[in-house]
N, C-alpha and C positions, 0 to 999 in steps of 0.2 A: 504494500500500500504506500509506504513511504517512498519507495523507489519510483512508483508511478507518479506521485505528486512532484517529485524532484524533476522527472523527465518533462512533465507538463510545464513546470516553472521555467525550465531551461528553454523550452520551445517558445514560451511567451516572451522571454527576455530577448531571444534571437529575433522575434517578430518586431519588438519595439526598436531594436537597434537597426534593423533593415528599414523600418519606417522612417527613422530619423535620417538615414543616409540616402534613400531612394524615393521617399514619399510614402503615401499610404498604399499598403498592400491589400489586394483582394484576397480574403481568406479562402475563396474557392480555388485560387491559384496556388495556395500554399498548404497542401494536404500532407499530413504526416507520413502516410504510407505511399505517396506518389513517387515514382521513379524519376520523373522529369518535372521540375519546378520552373515555371516561367517567370521572368522578371516583368514587372508591370510596365506598360508603355505609357508615354505622355505624362510622366511624373515630374518632369523638370530636371531629373538627374540623368545618369547614364542610361542609355537604352540600346539594345542590340539592333533596333530598327534604325535605318539611316534617316537623317534629318534632311528635309527638303528646303529648309529655310536658309541654311548657310551656303549651300552649293547647288549648282545646276546639274540635274541628273542626266540631261540630254548631252550627247556628244556629236559635234559636227566640226569637220575640219574648216578652219578659217581660210577663206579664199584671199590670198594676198599676192600681189605681183612680186616677182623676183628680179625684175629688170625694168628699166625705163620704158622699153618697148611693150612689155606686158601691161604696165600701168596705163600706157596710152591706149592699148587695145581694150582694156576693161572700161576706160572712160568713154571710148567711142561706142561700145555696146550699150552703155547706160544712156547715152544721149542721141543715138541714131537708130533708125529702124532698119537700115541696111548697112552692113559693115563687111568690107573685104579685108581679110588678114593674109598677107603674103609674107613668106619667110622660109628659111631653111629648116631642115628637120631638127626637132628637139627644142623649138622655141615656145612650145606650149599652146599652139594655136587651137588645136582640137580640144585639149583639156579645158582651156578657158571658155571656149564657146559652149561646150556641153555643161560645164559648171554654171555658167550664167543662165543657161536654159533651165537647169534644175532649180536654180535660185528663183527665177521668174515663175516657174510652175508652183513651187512651194509657197510663194508669196501671193499667189492668186492673180498675178498680172496677166497670165495667159492661160488658156484652157487646155493646151496640149503641147507636146514636143514632137516635131517632125524631123526625122533623121534621114538624110539622103547621101548617097555616095556612089560614084560610078563603079560598076562591076568590071574592073579592068585588072588583069593579072600583071604583076611586075615582071614582065618578060618571060613568063613561064605559064603555059596552059595547064590547068589542073583537071580539065575534062568535065564530064557530066557529074552534076551533084544531085543526089536524091533528095526527096522531101518536097514540102510546099515552098512557097515563095520566101518565107522568112528563113527556112532552113537553107535554101540556096544562097541567100544573101548574108547569112551569118558569118562566114569566113571573111567577107569583105568589110563587114561592119564591126569586126572584133575590136578595133581601136575605140570606136564609139561606145561599145559595151563596157570596155575597161574603164573609160572615163565615167560612165554612168554608175557602175558598181563602186567606184571610188567615192562618189558623192552620195549614193543610195545603196542599201543592201541589195544583193541580187534577187532576194525574195520580193522586195518592194518593186524592183524593176520589172519582174515578171508580172506582178499584180497590176502595175500601171499599164503594161502592154496589153494585158488581158482586158482591161477596162477601156482601152483605146486612148489613154492619155499620153502614151508614148507610141508613136506610129513610125513604122519603117516604110519609107516611100521610095521605091526604085525610080531613078531618073527617067527611065523609059515610060513610066506611067504617070508622069507629072503634067503632061500637056493637057490643057483644058481646065485644070483645077484652079481654084482660088482659095488660098490658105488664110482664113481669117482667125483672129484670136489664137495665134500659134507662135511658137518660137522655132524657127527652121534653122537647122544646121546642115550646110552642104560641105562635106569634107572631101579632101583630095580633088579639088576643083581643077587642078592642072591636067587631069585626065578627061576633062570635058572639052568639047569643041566650042567654038564661038556661038554656033546656033543653039547648042544645048544650054550654055550659060545664059544666053539671052532669054530662052524659054523659062529657065529656072528663076531668074531674077524677076520676071514679070508675073510670077505666081503670087507675089506678095500682096496680102489682103489687109483689111482694116485691123487695127490693134495687134499687129504682128511685127515680129523682129526676125530678120534673116542675117545669119553670119556665114560667109563663104570663106573657106580656108583652103590654102594650097601653096605649093612651092613650084613656081614656073620652071625652076631648074631641074626638077625631078619628074618630068612628065614621062609616062609609059606609052604615050602615043608616038606616032611617027613625027619627025621634025616638021614644025610649021602647022601641025594640026591643032595643038592646044590653043584655046582662046582666052585663057586666064589673064595673061600679061596684057593683051590688047584691051580686054574688057576693063581691067583695073586702070589702065592709062586713060581710057575714055571717061570713066566715072570719077576720076580725080577732080575734074572740073565741076562736078555737080556739088553744090554747097551742102545739101542735106544727106549726103552719102559719105560714110567714113571709110577711108582707105588707109590701112596701117601696113607699113613695110618693116618687118622685123629683120634683124641683122645677126651676124655671128655672135655679137656681144649679148644677145638675148637668149642664147642656147642654155638650157638648164639641165641638160643630160650630162653624161660623163665629160670631163674637160677635153678628152681626146676627140670627141665629136666635133667640137668647135675647131680643133686643130686640123682635123681631116677635111672639114668643109672648106677651109681656106686654101687647100692645095688640090683637092679633087675637082 
């Protein structure tokens, strides 16, 4: 009898000490024979549950320019509805365009993202590809998918594609369309002819932004076929169109890339 009273007294003393340290304990959470005893939440003291007041639980990479050319490109995209970004490999043209597209979609500025890229092999024919249209275009659009998955999870990308908020639009099927309330990214535009680029640029509709990226020096078409350099030169004189020419100093890949571009 005395031992039982001593045990109960010790239990009450432990309860009072815990109450002073952590706050008021719920007796239902502190049972003598329980194997797992939960600490109370929202007591003002230490809690195993993370606090949402002091820190932001969401994580998103901050989009910051790494060169003056990238800063100019980001500013142009913010202030113009049509932007042409020309420059060598590794200057972040595609990544910045896709990142800005995701940013606009998340902010509700546009209703969808439209991605387009010419299906041209880099000097090597890969033959027939099985599957539907998206399966056939997937190898060509891989750089765009990589940029998308870096800003969004791949699960979210697939969900947005299923809902039609991210659309894959082959250049061959763009004629006759009007792209309203959309952010359009045309990548590898150096592999488009003058006629194709003229057709693509005139697809721009209301409340839409289009970014055309490419490197005129790395065209996979026959010499003189690419129309990107000619189009960019003509549109430079148009005041409401942004034309950004990135250089070797804007390359953000391995330093050897910039060194090679200078001599190749």
